[in-house]
N, C-alpha and C positions, 0 to 999 in steps of 0.2 A: 504494500500500500504506500502511495507517494506521500511526501511530507505535507503537501497542502491538504490531502484527504485526511491525514492524521490530525492536523490542526482543526479542520472542519469538524471531525468526529468528536474531538475533545471539547469544542465549543458547544456542540449539541448536548454532550453529557453535562457540561457546566450549567447550561440552561435547565436541563432536567433536574439536576441536583438542587438548583435554586428553587425551582417549582415545588419539588418534594419537601424541602426543608424549611421553606418560608413559613408555612402554617405553624409547625412545631417550634422552630427557632424563634420566630417573631412573636408568636402568642405568649410563650413562656418567659422570654427575656424582657418583653415590655411590661408584663405584670410584675416582674422582679424589680425593675428600676422605678416603675410607677406605683410601688407598693403603698406609699402614703395616700395617693389619690384613690386607689382601690379601697383602702380602709375607710376613707371619708365617704366614698360612694355607698358602702354597706351601711354605715352609721346613718346617713341621710335617708336611705331607703327604708330602714327600720323605723325611723322617726316619722316619716311621712305616713306610714301605715299603722302607727300606734303600737308597734311592737317594742319589746324591751331592747335597749341598745347597750346593755351592760357588756363588759369586756369578754365574758365567757361566750355570749351569743355571737358577738362580732367575730371572735376568734374561731368559733365553730364554722360560721359561714365562710370566712376567709380561708380556712383550712380546706373546706369542701371545694371551694372555687379552685384552689391550687392543685389539690390532690385527686380531683375527679379525672384528671388527665391520665394517670397511670392505670386506674381501674378500667376506664373506657378502652384504653389501648389493648388490654388483655383480651377483651371481647372482640375488638377489631381484628386482632391477630388470628383469632379462630375463624373469622369469616373470610379472611383474605384468600386462602387457596381456592375456595369455591368460586369466587369472582374471577380471580386472575387465571386459573387453569381452565375454567369453563368458557369465559367470554374473551379472554385474551388480556395481554399486558396493556395495550392501548385503551381498551374499554375500561380496564381497572383505573387507569390514569384519569380518564374522562369522568368516571363516577366520583373519584377522589376529589377532583377540582370542583365539580358541581356541588357536591355536599359541603365542601369547605366554604364556597361562596354563600350558600344558604346559611351555614352556621355563623359566618361573619355578620350577615345581616341580622340574624337573631341576637348576636352579642351587641351589635350597635343599637338595636331597638331596646335591648334590656338596659343599656346605659341611659338613654334619653327618657325612658319611662320609669327608671329606678326600680327595676325588678331583678335582684341579684340571683334568684333561682333560675331565671331565664338565661342569665350569663353562664351559670353552671351547665345548663342544657346546651348552649352554643359551644362551650369549650369541650363538652363531652362528645358532641357530634364531630367536631374537628379531630379529636383524639381517636374516635372510632374508625375514621378512614385513614388516619396517619400511617398505621402499619401497611395498609394497602398501597399507599404511595411509596413507602420505603421498599416494599417488596418489588413493585413494578420498576422502580429505579434500578435496583440491584440486578433484576432479571434483564432489563434492557442492556445494562453494561455487560453482563456476563454473556448474553446471547448475541450481541452485535459487535463486540470489540475483538480485534485480532489478538492472538495469544500474547504477542510481544508487548502489547500495551494494556493488557487486561488488568494488571495490578495497579498501574498508575491511574487508569480510568476509574477503578473501584475506589481509589482514595478520594476522588472528587465528591463522593457521598459525604464523607466527614468534613471536607473543606467547605462544602455547601452548608452543612449544618452550623459550623463555626461562624461562617460569614453572616448567615441569617441571624444568628444569636447576637453578633456584634451590631448588626443593623438594628435589631430590635432594642438592644440596650441603648443605642444612641438616640433613636426616635423616642424611646420611653423616658428620656431625661426631661426634667421640667422645663429646661431652657429650649427644648425642641418641640415635641408634641405631648410630653407627659403631663402638661397642665390640663389636658382635656382627654379623658378616656374615649369619648365618642369620636373625636377627630383622629385619635390614634387607631381606632378600629376601622373607621371609615376609609382611611388612606390605604389600608391593606387591600381594599377591593380592586384598586388599579392593577397591581401586579397579578392578582388572582384572575382577572379578566384576560390579561395578556397570556397567562398560563393556559387558560382554556383554549384560546386561539392557537397556541403552539402545539398542544397535544392533539388537537383536531386534525392538523395537517401532517402529523407524524405517522409513518406506516407501522404496522405491526412487526414484531421481531421475526426474522426469517426462520428461526428454529421453530417457533410456535406455528407459523404458517405451514411449514413443511411437515413437522412431526404430528401436530394435533389436527390441523385442517387438511393436510395432504394437498396443498395448493402450491405446486412447484413454480408456476409462473409468478405469482405474487411474492413467493419467497425469493426468487431471483431479483425482482424489482426492489424488494426490501434490502437485499444484500448490496445491490448497486447504490442504493440511497445512502447506506451507512459506510460502505467500504469502497465505493467506486467500481468502475468496470475493470475486471481482472479475470484472467484465465483461472485463477485459483477459486473463483466463485463456484465454478462447476464442481471442483473438488470438494468444496465445503458442502454443497448440496448433496453430493454422493454420501458424505459422512452423515448428514442429517437423515438421508434416506435409509442408511444402514441402521441407525438408531431407531428409526421408525419401524423398520422390519422386525426388529427384535422385541418391540413393545406393542405391536399392533393388536396382539391378542390379550393384552393386559388391561385390567380395569383402571379407572382413574385413581390417581394417588389419594391416599387418605391418611389421617392421623393414626389409624390402626396399623397401617403398614410400618410406621416408624417404630412400633413396638414388636410387631410379629416377624419382621425380616431382619436377619442378622446384620447385613451391611448397612442398613438404614439406622439401626440402633447404634452401631459403631460410629457412624458419621455424626449422629446427634450427640453422642457422648463426647466426641472430639470437639464439636462445635461449642457445646456448653462448657467444656473445660477451658476452652479459649476465652469465651465470654466471661467466665468466672474471674479471669485475670483483670477484668475491667471494673468489677463491682466497687472497688475502693475509690474510684474516681468520683462517683456521683455524690456521696456525702461530702467529699472534699470540695467539689464544685459548688454545692449549695450552702455549705457551712464552714468554708475555710476561714472566714473572718472570725468566727467564734473560736475555732481551733487555735488560730494564731494569737488571738487576744488572750486566751487562757494560757498560752505558752510564753507570755511576757512580751510579745511584739506590740509596739504602740498601735493604738486603735486606728489612727490615720493610715499608717503603713499597712496594717492588716486589710483595711477596706480597699486601698489602692491595689494591693496584690490580688484580692478577690475579683475586682473589676477587670484587672488586666489578664486574669487567667484564661478567659475565652479568646482573647487576642493571641496569647501565647499558643493556645491549642490550635488555632487556625494557621498561624505561621508555621508551626511544627508539622502540621498535616501537609502543607504545601511543600515543605522540604522533604517530607517522607514520600510524597508522590514522585519526587525526582529520583529516588533511590530504590523504590520498591521493585522495579523490574530488572534490577541489576544484582540482586541478592536472593538466595533461596528463601522461600516463605517460612519453611520450618525453622531455619536458623534464626530468622528475624523474630519469630514468635518466642522461641526459647530464650534468645539473648535479651530481648527487651522485657520479657516476663521476669527473668531473674533480676535485671537491672531495676525494674519498677518495684519489686519486692525489697531490694536492698535500699532504695531511696525511701520507701515507706517505713522500713525499719529504722533508717537514719532519722527520719522525722519523729518517730515515736521515741527514740532514745534522747534526741536533743530536746524534744518537748518536755519529757520527764525531767531532764536535768535542769531545764530553765525554770520549771515551776518552783516558785518560792525564792528564786535568786533575785538579786537586785536588777534594775533596769539597764545597768551598764554591762551585764553579762553577754558574752559573745554567743552563748548557746542558742539564744532566741533567734539570732540572725542565721545561725547554721540550720535551725529549724525551718526558717523561712526559705533559705536556699534549697533545702531538701525538697520542700513542697513545690517550688517552682520547677526544679529539675524533674520531679515526678510528672508534673503536667506536660513538660516537654516530651518526655519519653512516651507518655500516653498518646499525645497527639501525633507523634512521629510515626508510630507503628501500631501499638496495641489497639487504640480506639478505632481507626479505620480498618485495619486488617482483620480484626475479630469478626466483623459483620459479613465478610464474603468467604469465610472458611466453609460454612455449611453448604452454600450452593455449589462450591467447587468440588465437594466430596460425593455428590450424587448425580445421577443422570437427569436429563431434561424434565421428565414428568414429575419428579419428586422435589424439585428445587423450591418451588413456592411453598409446598407443604412443610418441608423441614425448616425453611426460614421462618415461617409463621409460628411453628411450634417453639422454636428457639427464642423468637421475639417475645412470645407470651411468657415463657418460663423465665427469661431474663428480666422482664419487667416485674414479675412477681418477686424475684430475688432482690431487685433494686429496691422495691417497696419495703421488703422485710429488713434488709440491711440498713436502709436509710432510717427506718423507724427505730431500729435498735441502736444506731451509732450515737446519737445525741445523748440519750439517757446513760448509756454505758460510758461515754466520754466524761460526762459530768460526775459519774461515780468513781471511775478508775483512771481517768485521764487518757492519754494517748496510748497506753498499753492495750486498750481495747482493740486497736488496729491489728495487733499481733494475732489475737484470737479470732477476730471477725474476718480478717482478710489475708494476712501473711501466711498463716499455717494452711488454710484451705487452698490458697494459690500455689503454695509449694507442692502440695499433693497433686494438684492439677498439672503442674509443670512436669512432675515425674511421669504422670500418665501420658502426657503429650510427647515426652522424650521417647517413650517406649513405642507408642502406637501411631503417632502423627505421620502421615505420608507427606512427601514433597509435592507441592502443586505448582511450583515455579516452571513456566514454559512447558507444561504438560497438558495433554488432552484429558478430557473427562475419564475416558476408559483407562488411560494409564494411571491416573490418580486413584481410581477405584481399585485397580489391580494392586497397586502399592499398598493401599490401606488394608486389603484383604490379606496380603502376604505378611504384613506386620502383625495383624490381629490374630491370625491363625497359626503363625509360625510353622508352616508346612504341614499342619494337620489335615486330615481328610475332610473335604468340604462337601462331599456328595449329599450329606443329609441336610445341608443348609439350602433354604429357598432364597437365593440371592436376587432373583428377579432383576438381573442387570444384563445389558448388552454383552454378548460374548465376543471374544477376539476372533472367533471362527468366522464372523461376518466379514471381517476385513483383514485377513492374515497378511496380505501384501503390505499394507500400510504399516502394520506393527512390526513386521519383520525388518522393515527399513528404518523406522523412526524410533522404535523403543529400544533403549539401551538394555532393558531387562529381557528382551525377547530376541532369540536368534532366528534366522530364516528357517521357516518350516516348523518352528515350535508353535504349538497351539496352546493358548492360555484359556482355561475354562473357568467360568464363575459358577 
């Protein structure tokens, strides 16, 4: 693929990333920076209707407004495979954007009519389709990008999220649009309308058209749209056809498959082990000011560091995108997983040492440096890379299902660990990070070291073969229902390109 076509494809992915991440990044970050205005809105709403506006009631409504997002996302993740696999990735995007526009109008009306429960409804609707947008973005990138830029393209998901959070934080400032919640919500309709126009002209992914719809003509047109005219397009279509042949008698993917089939269970274990490495980031992102202030860092410095964390994350993701396709994925996950654990341990140690010391102690600044370095390591590799591990470990028809299942479980784990971190931190200090995150992450790293296959510059079938070999260690696999394309379908391709296969050797799943 030529340089211009590569640049054009990355521009398309960047727009899709912004479209996908704008609702979640903008909605949550604006509420964060405009928190005082949100509090005033809730108090005024209760007073207008004669309800009690005591601190407990206001705190309850404000908590429901902020945390309804995570609950709704779990249900949205369960609905995502049905929509994306049955109607297509493009249709999923259209549904996501349309529902988000409706939800934004509901939130705007809730502000001007002073109805906080309607604001909760609007946020919940946005969160409900957020997993659908995330899944469609990841599937578009995985199913349309050439292998050589697949990693860099997937990093745009995290870069887009960070950028939209930064945009939301800026617009949510009182000096910009934060003085008026209604204007803040209304301005978001402009990019959402542009988003709808963009996804309407976007073709469906070629793999979905070929494998699910069996439409080779439209699949070829889609390939040319995303990768330009090339003789390799015919070769790609033949690979899609091979995958379609092996799965044509199979039923649609389901969550039950993730439990009943060995290779899907193994892929989900590896994906969840990778996502578990990221859990410690979320309480740090939301409560880093508290952690730093309790560690002796001056409040002003702690607040600045918390605000700057999202910018650091975005810049680190941009740098990570430039290196991801030059290094093996497995090595990156293990290296940065260990590094993140060491930095988190360093933060816990220095935070403990700085507690009770005078304000001139150097340990509180070492604590601050450890936290910033942790955010850099997260944004550079772990944050972006963790999300496209699951789709790379399974074949076409299971990608959306496994992504959605991992998304739902990960959100549940985030909610549980976020809920536990603050009270445990107040009781035991930063030592709680060791028991909540460092020890579980270390166990996950050992599991990944033993069983994680290499996905760098590898096709789906090569990745699955490597995962099975590592997982079974040469044991007889005849009794496993692997339900995966066999190398017998294309022995010529794998006898040439796979380092693990010699000419004439047949690899059986």
